Backbone as CSV, one residue per row, in Angstrom:
resi,resn,N_x,N_y,N_z,CA_x,CA_y,CA_z,C_x,C_y,C_z
1,MET,11.882,-10.132,2.077,10.984,-10.502,3.216,9.691,-9.689,3.025
2,ILE,8.580,-10.292,3.215,7.344,-9.656,3.169,7.078,-9.125,4.594
3,ARG,6.750,-7.868,4.662,6.510,-7.291,5.966,4.960,-7.028,6.109
4,ASN,4.530,-6.938,7.345,3.146,-6.634,7.602,2.992,-5.120,7.307
5,PRO,1.970,-4.752,6.546,1.781,-3.360,6.207,1.607,-2.393,7.348
6,ILE,1.077,-2.971,8.445,0.948,-2.094,9.733,2.258,-1.799,10.275
7,ASP,3.215,-2.707,10.242,4.494,-2.431,10.762,5.171,-1.353,9.915
8,ILE,5.087,-1.420,8.634,5.691,-0.341,7.770,4.987,0.978,7.948
9,ALA,3.657,0.919,8.107,2.867,2.154,8.225,3.387,2.910,9.459
10,SER,3.754,2.179,10.525,4.162,2.813,11.761,5.545,3.452,11.578
11,ARG,6.237,3.133,10.558,7.578,3.626,10.354,7.699,4.697,9.224
12,VAL,6.705,4.790,8.438,6.818,5.653,7.219,5.665,6.614,7.146
13,SER,5.965,7.830,6.962,4.938,8.909,6.942,4.071,8.680,5.657
14,PRO,2.888,9.124,5.615,2.073,9.072,4.361,2.785,9.799,3.222
15,GLU,3.442,10.939,3.527,4.133,11.685,2.422,5.273,10.880,1.798
16,LEU,6.041,10.175,2.632,7.210,9.398,2.074,6.645,8.159,1.387
17,SER,5.675,7.549,1.994,5.113,6.283,1.386,4.526,6.719,-0.020
18,SER,3.788,7.823,-0.135,3.280,8.236,-1.414,4.415,8.580,-2.432
19,LEU,5.409,9.181,-1.962,6.566,9.578,-2.768,7.263,8.286,-3.333
20,ILE,7.496,7.270,-2.446,8.105,6.069,-2.901,7.212,5.402,-3.930
21,ASP,5.988,5.297,-3.607,5.037,4.625,-4.566,5.053,5.295,-5.883
22,SER,5.055,6.638,-5.907,5.117,7.310,-7.176,6.333,7.134,-7.968
23,LEU,7.508,7.093,-7.269,8.754,6.844,-7.835,8.844,5.455,-8.470
24,ILE,8.317,4.513,-7.719,8.341,3.089,-8.184,7.552,3.047,-9.536
25,ASN,6.369,3.695,-9.551,5.485,3.665,-10.777,6.099,4.425,-11.934
26,GLN,6.977,5.433,-11.604,7.595,6.182,-12.709,8.781,5.550,-13.322
27,LEU,9.584,4.802,-12.527,10.829,4.291,-13.003,10.515,2.968,-13.727
28,ASP,11.025,2.834,-14.957,10.772,1.690,-15.786,12.106,0.813,-15.763
29,THR,12.169,-0.063,-14.815,13.331,-0.856,-14.655,12.941,-2.265,-14.186
30,SER,13.720,-3.199,-14.592,13.491,-4.572,-14.137,14.200,-4.895,-12.815
31,GLU,15.096,-3.962,-12.419,15.756,-4.113,-11.093,14.808,-3.627,-10.016
32,PRO,14.950,-4.275,-8.843,14.094,-3.818,-7.755,14.564,-2.393,-7.320
33,ILE,13.598,-1.556,-6.933,13.918,-0.270,-6.435,14.195,-0.298,-4.955
34,THR,15.408,0.098,-4.610,15.824,0.018,-3.162,15.677,1.367,-2.524
35,LEU,15.886,1.415,-1.190,15.844,2.666,-0.443,17.035,3.578,-0.882
36,ALA,18.071,2.990,-1.204,19.274,3.835,-1.699,18.941,4.511,-2.964
37,ILE,18.211,3.873,-3.955,17.843,4.433,-5.203,16.808,5.552,-4.978
38,VAL,15.873,5.311,-4.045,14.895,6.391,-3.719,15.666,7.612,-3.151
39,ARG,16.622,7.314,-2.177,17.408,8.394,-1.564,18.118,9.216,-2.636
40,SER,18.757,8.507,-3.537,19.466,9.172,-4.675,18.554,10.015,-5.515
41,PHE,17.472,9.407,-5.940,16.549,10.164,-6.756,16.005,11.434,-6.079
42,ILE,15.615,11.311,-4.809,15.088,12.493,-4.106,16.168,13.592,-4.009
43,ALA,17.383,13.171,-3.734,18.523,14.175,-3.580,18.740,14.878,-4.876
44,GLN,18.669,14.131,-6.000,18.985,14.696,-7.345,17.806,15.597,-7.782
45,GLU,16.608,15.273,-7.423,15.447,15.977,-7.959,15.201,17.304,-7.184
46,LEU,15.781,17.485,-6.019,15.454,18.710,-5.336,16.147,19.905,-6.035
47,PRO,15.374,20.947,-6.342,15.996,22.094,-6.935,17.030,22.710,-6.025
48,GLU,18.162,23.003,-6.649,19.334,23.486,-5.833,19.020,24.857,-5.166
49,GLU,18.123,25.634,-5.734,17.824,26.975,-5.189,16.953,26.985,-3.975
50,ILE,16.304,25.783,-3.747,15.379,25.632,-2.592,16.018,24.801,-1.545
51,ASP,16.046,25.285,-0.377,16.649,24.566,0.755,15.885,23.247,1.052
52,GLU,16.650,22.201,1.027,16.011,20.816,1.168,15.031,20.695,2.391
53,THR,15.501,21.193,3.534,14.606,21.081,4.700,13.338,21.960,4.570
54,GLU,13.494,23.057,3.920,12.294,23.941,3.748,11.316,23.360,2.754
55,HIS,11.879,22.731,1.757,10.965,22.183,0.630,10.284,20.964,1.091
56,MET,10.923,20.069,1.904,10.319,18.745,2.152,9.962,18.436,3.572
57,HIS,9.479,19.430,4.308,9.085,19.211,5.651,7.731,18.431,5.747
58,HIS,7.560,17.655,6.789,6.316,17.071,7.118,5.396,18.096,7.688
59,PHE,4.122,17.867,7.580,3.176,18.849,8.168,3.247,18.838,9.644
60,ASP,3.413,17.666,10.310,3.357,17.503,11.717,4.667,17.397,12.506
61,ASN,5.777,17.478,11.794,7.042,17.533,12.502,8.173,18.002,11.683
62,SER,9.220,18.317,12.230,10.321,19.103,11.608,11.257,18.195,10.829
63,GLU,11.149,16.897,10.937,12.065,16.002,10.171,11.728,16.072,8.665
64,SER,12.673,16.164,7.819,12.461,16.222,6.441,12.299,14.773,5.919
65,LEU,11.766,14.605,4.708,11.614,13.308,4.115,13.012,12.601,3.927
66,ILE,14.011,13.464,3.560,15.370,12.839,3.464,15.854,12.337,4.818
67,ASP,15.577,13.062,5.899,16.000,12.541,7.186,15.253,11.313,7.527
68,GLU,13.971,11.234,7.225,13.207,10.037,7.524,13.664,8.895,6.675
69,LEU,13.990,9.103,5.406,14.514,8.048,4.547,15.846,7.627,5.040
70,ASP,16.718,8.477,5.527,17.986,8.175,6.069,17.855,7.253,7.315
71,ALA,16.887,7.524,8.146,16.575,6.743,9.279,16.119,5.322,8.914
72,LEU,15.353,5.193,7.796,14.947,3.897,7.339,16.097,3.122,6.778
73,ILE,17.001,3.855,6.058,18.219,3.201,5.493,19.017,2.684,6.663
74,GLU,19.226,3.480,7.689,20.003,3.070,8.851,19.409,1.828,9.524
75,GLU,18.083,1.697,9.640,17.441,0.663,10.272,17.404,-0.621,9.407
76,PHE,17.058,-0.427,8.130,16.690,-1.616,7.287,17.835,-1.807,6.171
77,GLY,18.753,-0.857,5.936,19.789,-1.035,4.990,19.444,-0.436,3.678
78,GLU,20.459,0.017,2.928,20.238,0.666,1.629,19.631,-0.333,0.580
79,SER,19.852,-1.622,0.714,19.311,-2.496,-0.193,17.883,-3.037,0.005
80,ALA,17.252,-2.482,1.066,15.868,-2.788,1.436,14.929,-2.460,0.236
81,ALA,14.050,-3.318,-0.115,13.133,-3.051,-1.204,12.218,-1.944,-0.873
82,ALA,12.161,-0.888,-1.641,11.378,0.256,-1.404,9.896,0.002,-1.388
83,ILE,9.443,-1.022,-2.152,7.987,-1.349,-2.173,7.541,-1.724,-0.751
84,ASP,8.406,-2.300,0.074,8.069,-2.732,1.399,7.616,-1.544,2.263
85,PHE,7.967,-0.337,1.835,7.660,0.858,2.630,6.548,1.697,2.047
86,VAL,5.843,1.090,1.184,4.670,1.728,0.572,3.454,1.117,1.263
87,TYR,2.697,1.927,1.930,1.465,1.377,2.662,0.400,1.030,1.572
88,ALA,-0.204,-0.085,1.633,-1.234,-0.465,0.605,-2.598,-0.350,1.269
89,PHE,-3.476,0.214,0.485,-4.943,0.326,0.843,-5.697,-0.356,-0.200
90,ALA,-6.818,-1.026,0.193,-7.708,-1.475,-0.880,-8.437,-0.360,-1.520
91,SER,-8.807,-0.618,-2.700,-9.651,0.437,-3.402,-10.946,0.487,-2.671
92,GLU,-11.792,1.488,-3.002,-13.076,1.633,-2.382,-13.894,0.417,-2.675
93,PRO,-13.980,-0.062,-3.986,-14.776,-1.280,-4.239,-14.325,-2.498,-3.464
94,LEU,-13.041,-2.654,-3.395,-12.460,-3.849,-2.618,-12.767,-3.667,-1.155
95,SER,-12.710,-2.402,-0.588,-13.018,-2.198,0.770,-14.435,-2.605,1.010
96,ARG,-15.387,-2.338,0.109,-16.790,-2.681,0.289,-16.853,-4.241,0.343
97,VAL,-16.112,-4.944,-0.478,-16.133,-6.442,-0.494,-15.617,-6.876,0.844
98,ILE,-14.543,-6.354,1.293,-13.987,-6.784,2.590,-14.903,-6.578,3.768
99,GLU,-15.583,-5.350,3.755,-16.575,-5.094,4.749,-17.745,-6.052,4.677
100,GLU,-18.174,-6.411,3.472,-19.262,-7.372,3.316,-18.903,-8.660,3.992
101,VAL,-17.645,-9.203,3.797,-17.265,-10.454,4.245,-17.092,-10.298,5.835
102,MET,-16.564,-9.176,6.268,-16.331,-9.034,7.701,-17.740,-9.013,8.484
103,ASP,-18.737,-8.401,7.796,-20.126,-8.316,8.384,-20.953,-9.624,8.261
104,ASP,-20.374,-10.580,7.561,-21.087,-11.845,7.406,-21.205,-12.623,8.696
105,GLU,-22.288,-12.849,9.216,-22.498,-13.518,10.520,-21.965,-14.926,10.592
106,ASN,-21.868,-15.549,9.368,-21.279,-16.905,9.314,-19.788,-16.880,9.365
107,GLN,-19.144,-15.695,9.205,-17.701,-15.665,9.255,-17.185,-15.791,10.736
108,GLN,-16.484,-16.847,11.020,-16.144,-17.132,12.379,-14.854,-16.430,12.835
109,ASN,-13.966,-16.258,11.826,-12.675,-15.611,12.204,-12.563,-14.323,11.320
110,PRO,-11.677,-13.380,11.703,-11.437,-12.228,10.847,-10.919,-12.681,9.557
111,PRO,-11.505,-12.150,8.451,-11.086,-12.709,7.127,-9.695,-12.254,6.745
112,THR,-9.046,-13.159,6.005,-7.696,-12.869,5.401,-7.871,-12.469,4.005
113,LEU,-6.825,-12.098,3.346,-6.774,-11.765,1.864,-7.254,-12.943,1.142
114,GLU,-6.859,-14.184,1.479,-7.258,-15.365,0.796,-8.808,-15.636,0.896
115,VAL,-9.381,-15.275,2.035,-10.778,-15.475,2.260,-11.530,-14.536,1.335
116,ILE,-11.050,-13.220,1.212,-11.652,-12.271,0.387,-11.564,-12.727,-1.135
117,LYS,-10.406,-13.226,-1.521,-10.228,-13.791,-2.888,-11.266,-14.901,-3.130
118,GLU,-11.433,-15.800,-2.220,-12.351,-16.864,-2.384,-13.792,-16.375,-2.469
119,ALA,-14.143,-15.325,-1.725,-15.499,-14.789,-1.808,-15.728,-14.182,-3.160
120,ILE,-14.730,-13.498,-3.700,-14.830,-12.920,-5.026,-14.938,-14.052,-6.079
121,ASP,-14.091,-14.990,-5.950,-14.221,-16.165,-6.821,-15.541,-16.897,-6.812
122,ASN,-16.251,-16.807,-5.689,-17.507,-17.477,-5.448,-18.668,-16.582,-5.755
123,GLY,-18.455,-15.431,-6.374,-19.519,-14.598,-6.865,-19.970,-13.433,-5.996
124,LEU,-19.265,-13.129,-4.909,-19.702,-12.087,-3.999,-19.704,-10.750,-4.787
125,ALA,-18.672,-10.443,-5.573,-18.642,-9.169,-6.364,-19.919,-9.024,-7.245
126,SER,-20.171,-10.146,-7.991,-21.275,-10.120,-8.914,-22.602,-9.868,-8.150
127,ARG,-22.726,-10.505,-7.017,-23.966,-10.196,-6.116,-23.990,-8.708,-5.782
128,LEU,-22.918,-8.182,-5.367,-22.874,-6.770,-4.973,-23.092,-5.835,-6.092
129,VAL,-22.685,-6.199,-7.301,-23.048,-5.403,-8.516,-24.579,-5.496,-8.712
130,GLY,-25.122,-6.646,-8.575,-26.556,-6.848,-8.770,-27.333,-6.043,-7.759
131,GLU,-26.837,-5.959,-6.555,-27.505,-5.148,-5.490,-27.258,-3.674,-5.618
132,GLY,-26.412,-3.294,-6.502,-26.092,-1.874,-6.707,-25.002,-1.293,-5.800
133,VAL,-24.381,-2.233,-4.967,-23.353,-1.751,-4.083,-22.115,-1.442,-4.813
134,LEU,-21.828,-2.152,-5.880,-20.669,-1.986,-6.733,-21.077,-1.659,-8.157
135,GLU,-20.243,-0.920,-8.818,-20.479,-0.706,-10.318,-19.958,-1.913,-11.105
136,GLU,-20.601,-2.091,-12.214,-20.276,-3.299,-13.077,-18.747,-3.311,-13.475
137,GLU,-18.178,-2.147,-13.731,-16.761,-2.130,-14.135,-15.819,-2.394,-12.917
138,ASP,-16.349,-2.245,-11.705,-15.477,-2.524,-10.564,-15.253,-4.053,-10.414
139,ASP,-16.215,-4.828,-10.810,-16.088,-6.289,-10.735,-14.848,-6.843,-11.408
140,ASP,-14.503,-6.301,-12.490,-13.331,-6.791,-13.327,-12.010,-6.479,-12.674
141,MET,-12.014,-5.462,-11.845,-10.743,-4.983,-11.220,-10.430,-5.610,-9.842
142,LEU,-11.487,-6.254,-9.239,-11.259,-6.812,-7.930,-10.273,-7.962,-7.816
143,LEU,-10.422,-8.897,-8.715,-9.596,-10.081,-8.640,-8.038,-9.703,-8.853
144,PRO,-7.659,-8.964,-9.902,-6.292,-8.550,-9.931,-5.775,-7.717,-8.763
145,GLU,-6.658,-6.936,-8.182,-6.264,-6.079,-7.038,-6.002,-6.984,-5.838
146,ILE,-6.858,-7.951,-5.540,-6.679,-8.812,-4.387,-5.541,-9.717,-4.581
147,GLU,-5.272,-10.217,-5.788,-4.077,-11.063,-6.092,-2.838,-10.226,-5.891
148,ASN,-2.772,-8.932,-6.255,-1.650,-8.156,-6.069,-1.348,-8.011,-4.567
149,LEU,-2.380,-7.761,-3.788,-2.152,-7.669,-2.331,-1.671,-9.018,-1.730
150,ILE,-2.175,-10.160,-2.262,-1.792,-11.402,-1.726,-0.293,-11.660,-2.130
151,ASP,0.107,-11.250,-3.345,1.526,-11.400,-3.771,2.416,-10.590,-2.897
152,ARG,2.024,-9.375,-2.513,2.871,-8.459,-1.710,2.874,-8.854,-0.162
153,PHE,1.712,-9.176,0.313,1.579,-9.316,1.790,1.249,-10.741,2.249
154,GLY,0.916,-11.649,1.373,0.681,-13.045,1.843,-0.792,-13.278,1.960
155,ALA,-1.245,-14.441,1.701,-2.595,-14.926,1.718,-3.214,-14.782,3.123
156,ASP,-2.386,-14.864,4.189,-2.902,-14.940,5.496,-2.984,-13.493,6.163
157,ALA,-2.560,-12.459,5.422,-2.663,-11.091,5.920,-4.163,-10.787,6.257
158,PRO,-4.392,-10.145,7.447,-5.735,-9.745,7.788,-6.274,-8.766,6.734
159,ALA,-7.435,-9.036,6.141,-8.035,-8.174,5.164,-8.411,-6.741,5.756
160,GLU,-8.720,-6.821,7.011,-9.160,-5.550,7.649,-8.052,-4.438,7.594
161,ASP,-6.761,-4.912,7.635,-5.642,-4.008,7.668,-5.583,-3.196,6.377
162,PHE,-6.255,-3.521,5.339,-6.165,-2.900,4.065,-7.355,-2.042,3.711
163,LEU,-8.345,-1.959,4.668,-9.591,-1.179,4.530,-9.252,0.283,4.283
164,ARG,-9.865,0.882,3.319,-9.716,2.348,3.060,-10.913,3.052,3.654
165,TYR,-10.641,3.892,4.683,-11.740,4.559,5.290,-11.649,6.050,4.768
166,GLU,-12.729,6.488,4.012,-12.754,7.821,3.509,-14.037,8.503,3.849
């Protein structure tokens, strides 16, 4: 099931989201990575001489990442796909494209990921490169990035949800 990234973001700390994303990228497997696999990996990787709760505390609360993961497993099940718990942000160049479409006075509705993809297909990225808003090498990366977001979250997902504010 594809979940709205905002729903997941409200349930997962940035630290756990980042840890899950890193683990998914490190493991070379054709099998989907589940919450149970993440839980097992985290438990095995903790050095035995360091207390788990001391090592893995959040900055803003006393719950450890293991406790947070256990709560997610209790709510969503051990077999839940770990990728669903990784919050996705658009890259800085894609965020600029999203903002450009959002600022377009001809845009009647908030743009979806599909609308952003269509704008890229119709030359918006090239125009932004020409205006100096984007670097030339950014242009080649935008289409695969937006397609990845569409694959994960659906074409109708609001593009604004993926903006990276830095």
